[in-house]
BAVO-479457 format. One record per atom (N, C-alpha, C): residue number from 0; residue in one letter; x, y, z. Coordinates in steps of 0.05 Angstrom, whole numbers. Layout:
REM residues N
NODE  num  residu      px      py      pz
NODE  NUM       A       X       Y       Z
...
END
This chain:
REM residues 87
NODE  num  residu      px      py      pz
NODE    0       M   -2630   -3636    1148
NODE    0       M   -2638   -3606    1128
NODE    0       M   -2640   -3583    1149
NODE    1       P   -2625   -3565    1133
NODE    1       P   -2626   -3541    1146
NODE    1       P   -2659   -3530    1151
NODE    2       E   -2661   -3518    1181
NODE    2       E   -2682   -3507    1188
NODE    2       E   -2689   -3488    1170
NODE    3       K   -2711   -3477    1155
NODE    3       K   -2720   -3456    1144
NODE    3       K   -2730   -3439    1171
NODE    4       T   -2717   -3402    1161
NODE    4       T   -2723   -3385    1182
NODE    4       T   -2729   -3364    1158
NODE    5       N   -2747   -3346    1175
NODE    5       N   -2770   -3320    1155
NODE    5       N   -2748   -3295    1171
NODE    6       T   -2719   -3294    1165
NODE    6       T   -2702   -3270    1174
NODE    6       T   -2696   -3252    1154
NODE    7       L   -2704   -3233    1158
NODE    7       L   -2694   -3209    1137
NODE    7       L   -2670   -3198    1129
NODE    8       I   -2659   -3196    1112
NODE    8       I   -2627   -3191    1110
NODE    8       I   -2630   -3160    1101
NODE    9       F   -2616   -3138    1122
NODE    9       F   -2618   -3115    1113
NODE    9       F   -2591   -3104    1099
NODE   10       M   -2586   -3092    1077
NODE   10       M   -2568   -3084    1062
NODE   10       M   -2569   -3053    1062
NODE   11       E   -2549   -3040    1081
NODE   11       E   -2544   -3006    1078
NODE   11       E   -2536   -3008    1048
NODE   12       I   -2539   -2991    1029
NODE   12       I   -2531   -2979    1010
NODE   12       I   -2529   -2953    1002
NODE   13       D   -2507   -2938    1002
NODE   13       D   -2506   -2914     999
NODE   13       D   -2516   -2898     977
NODE   14       M   -2538   -2886     976
NODE   14       M   -2559   -2879     952
NODE   14       M   -2548   -2841     952
NODE   15       G   -2527   -2833     958
NODE   15       G   -2520   -2803     962
NODE   15       G   -2518   -2789     938
NODE   16       F   -2522   -2769     934
NODE   16       F   -2515   -2750     913
NODE   16       F   -2516   -2720     923
NODE   17       M   -2505   -2707     906
NODE   17       M   -2493   -2675     912
NODE   17       M   -2500   -2657     879
NODE   18       L   -2516   -2642     890
NODE   18       L   -2526   -2617     877
NODE   18       L   -2503   -2602     873
NODE   19       Q   -2497   -2590     850
NODE   19       Q   -2485   -2569     848
NODE   19       Q   -2490   -2549     828
NODE   20       G   -2493   -2521     838
NODE   20       G   -2504   -2499     819
NODE   20       G   -2537   -2496     819
NODE   21       K   -2544   -2475     804
NODE   21       K   -2575   -2466     810
NODE   21       K   -2590   -2488     790
NODE   22       D   -2583   -2497     770
NODE   22       D   -2590   -2509     749
NODE   22       D   -2596   -2542     759
NODE   23       Q   -2574   -2548     776
NODE   23       Q   -2584   -2580     783
NODE   23       Q   -2595   -2579     810
NODE   24       M   -2600   -2553     819
NODE   24       M   -2624   -2558     839
NODE   24       M   -2649   -2550     835
NODE   25       L   -2652   -2533     812
NODE   25       L   -2676   -2528     799
NODE   25       L   -2690   -2558     784
NODE   26       G   -2668   -2577     778
NODE   26       G   -2666   -2599     761
NODE   26       G   -2692   -2617     784
NODE   27       A   -2673   -2616     811
NODE   27       A   -2680   -2640     830
NODE   27       A   -2707   -2628     838
NODE   28       R   -2704   -2603     834
NODE   28       R   -2740   -2592     846
NODE   28       R   -2760   -2602     821
NODE   29       L   -2756   -2599     805
NODE   29       L   -2784   -2610     781
NODE   29       L   -2784   -2641     783
NODE   30       L   -2760   -2650     782
NODE   30       L   -2762   -2680     787
NODE   30       L   -2781   -2689     810
NODE   31       T   -2781   -2669     830
NODE   31       T   -2790   -2679     851
NODE   31       T   -2825   -2678     855
NODE   32       M   -2828   -2646     840
NODE   32       M   -2851   -2639     828
NODE   32       M   -2864   -2664     818
NODE   33       R   -2856   -2683     800
NODE   33       R   -2861   -2703     783
NODE   33       R   -2869   -2725     799
NODE   34       A   -2851   -2732     816
NODE   34       A   -2850   -2753     837
NODE   34       A   -2881   -2748     851
NODE   35       G   -2887   -2720     863
NODE   35       G   -2909   -2719     873
NODE   35       G   -2929   -2717     864
NODE   36       L   -2939   -2707     834
NODE   36       L   -2955   -2708     815
NODE   36       L   -2961   -2742     814
NODE   37       Q   -2937   -2764     808
NODE   37       Q   -2949   -2788     804
NODE   37       Q   -2960   -2801     827
NODE   38       L   -2953   -2789     854
NODE   38       L   -2966   -2803     881
NODE   38       L   -2999   -2789     878
NODE   39       E   -2995   -2769     870
NODE   39       E   -3029   -2754     873
NODE   39       E   -3038   -2774     849
NODE   40       L   -3032   -2779     835
NODE   40       L   -3044   -2793     808
NODE   40       L   -3049   -2821     820
NODE   41       K   -3043   -2827     835
NODE   41       K   -3049   -2856     851
NODE   41       K   -3056   -2854     880
NODE   42       G   -3076   -2831     879
NODE   42       G   -3089   -2818     908
NODE   42       G   -3081   -2816     930
NODE   43       L   -3051   -2808     930
NODE   43       L   -3031   -2808     953
NODE   43       L   -3024   -2774     958
NODE   44       R   -3019   -2760     977
NODE   44       R   -3014   -2735     971
NODE   44       R   -2983   -2735     987
NODE   45       M   -2963   -2720     973
NODE   45       M   -2936   -2718     985
NODE   45       M   -2936   -2688    1009
NODE   46       S   -2950   -2681    1016
NODE   46       S   -2950   -2656    1028
NODE   46       S   -2977   -2647    1035
NODE   47       R   -2978   -2636    1057
NODE   47       R   -3008   -2618    1065
NODE   47       R   -3013   -2593    1055
NODE   48       G   -2992   -2590    1048
NODE   48       G   -2993   -2559    1034
NODE   48       G   -3012   -2558    1003
NODE   49       V   -2997   -2542     988
NODE   49       V   -3007   -2541     958
NODE   49       V   -2998   -2567     947
NODE   50       S   -3023   -2580     930
NODE   50       S   -3017   -2608     913
NODE   50       S   -2995   -2600     895
NODE   51       C   -2987   -2615     884
NODE   51       C   -2960   -2624     861
NODE   51       C   -2974   -2609     834
NODE   52       Y   -3001   -2617     835
NODE   52       Y   -3010   -2616     808
NODE   52       Y   -3020   -2584     811
NODE   53       A   -3028   -2566     834
NODE   53       A   -3031   -2542     834
NODE   53       A   -3011   -2531     823
NODE   54       L   -2984   -2532     839
NODE   54       L   -2956   -2517     829
NODE   54       L   -2942   -2524     801
NODE   55       V   -2947   -2546     796
NODE   55       V   -2941   -2553     762
NODE   55       V   -2953   -2540     744
NODE   56       K   -2981   -2537     746
NODE   56       K   -3004   -2520     730
NODE   56       K   -2999   -2488     734
NODE   57       Q   -2986   -2472     760
NODE   57       Q   -2986   -2449     759
NODE   57       Q   -2958   -2445     757
NODE   58       E   -2939   -2459     752
NODE   58       E   -2909   -2450     745
NODE   58       E   -2907   -2457     718
NODE   59       T   -2922   -2468     710
NODE   59       T   -2920   -2482     668
NODE   59       T   -2946   -2473     659
NODE   60       G   -2962   -2461     674
NODE   60       G   -2990   -2458     654
NODE   60       G   -3003   -2485     639
NODE   61       L   -2988   -2506     649
NODE   61       L   -3005   -2525     637
NODE   61       L   -3038   -2526     643
NODE   62       K   -3054   -2540     635
NODE   62       K   -3086   -2536     632
NODE   62       K   -3092   -2573     627
NODE   63       G   -3110   -2582     644
NODE   63       G   -3117   -2606     642
NODE   63       G   -3124   -2621     666
NODE   64       S   -3133   -2651     668
NODE   64       S   -3131   -2669     683
NODE   64       S   -3100   -2673     690
NODE   65       K   -3100   -2687     716
NODE   65       K   -3080   -2696     735
NODE   65       K   -3065   -2709     707
NODE   66       Q   -3069   -2731     696
NODE   66       Q   -3059   -2744     673
NODE   66       Q   -3054   -2725     651
NODE   67       K   -3066   -2711     643
NODE   67       K   -3054   -2699     618
NODE   67       K   -3031   -2675     626
NODE   68       V   -3033   -2665     652
NODE   68       V   -3019   -2648     662
NODE   68       V   -2992   -2655     672
NODE   69       Y   -2989   -2686     677
NODE   69       Y   -2965   -2701     685
NODE   69       Y   -2954   -2708     656
NODE   70       D   -2972   -2720     631
NODE   70       D   -2963   -2724     608
NODE   70       D   -2945   -2701     595
NODE   71       Q   -2959   -2680     597
NODE   71       Q   -2946   -2656     584
NODE   71       Q   -2923   -2648     601
NODE   72       F   -2920   -2647     629
NODE   72       F   -2900   -2648     645
NODE   72       F   -2877   -2659     631
NODE   73       E   -2881   -2685     638
NODE   73       E   -2860   -2706     625
NODE   73       E   -2853   -2697     603
NODE   74       V   -2862   -2684     582
NODE   74       V   -2850   -2680     557
NODE   74       V   -2838   -2654     553
NODE   75       M   -2844   -2633     577
NODE   75       M   -2831   -2612     580
NODE   75       M   -2801   -2611     598
NODE   76       L   -2800   -2633     619
NODE   76       L   -2776   -2646     629
NODE   76       L   -2755   -2657     606
NODE   77       K   -2765   -2674     592
NODE   77       K   -2755   -2684     570
NODE   77       K   -2741   -2671     544
NODE   78       E   -2756   -2656     538
NODE   78       E   -2743   -2629     523
NODE   78       E   -2726   -2613     532
NODE   79       A   -2725   -2606     563
NODE   79       A   -2705   -2584     570
NODE   79       A   -2679   -2602     589
NODE   80       G   -2681   -2633     584
NODE   80       G   -2661   -2649     587
NODE   80       G   -2659   -2656     614
NODE   81       V   -2681   -2647     635
NODE   81       V   -2678   -2656     666
NODE   81       V   -2685   -2688     671
NODE   82       L   -2703   -2695     648
NODE   82       L   -2714   -2726     648
NODE   82       L   -2703   -2735     618
NODE   83       R   -2685   -2757     629
NODE   83       R   -2679   -2773     605
NODE   83       R   -2702   -2798     595
NODE   84       D   -2700   -2806     576
NODE   84       D   -2722   -2825     557
NODE   84       D   -2715   -2849     577
NODE   85       E   -2728   -2866     587
NODE   85       E   -2725   -2896     600
NODE   85       E   -2724   -2913     578
NODE   86       Q   -2705   -2928     584
NODE   86       Q   -2694   -2952     556
NODE   86       Q   -2704   -2979     571
END
């Protein structure tokens, strides 16, 4: 019988992408802000500077708790075509 080992196998996966144009760069920025807001909902920070929660509120004019702002921001991204409905 073969001996069991606890060896991890690492696979390198190329997950690169390229942004073309101002619209795609803005979309990537908005998705990054959404990801940062998700982290902040879990109690983590994405950076030492201004929180993503504060940035989203400042740039969109949304009001409310982190969860409410996140929900409203997601709706805005879906309506703008930046975020697709997850299936």
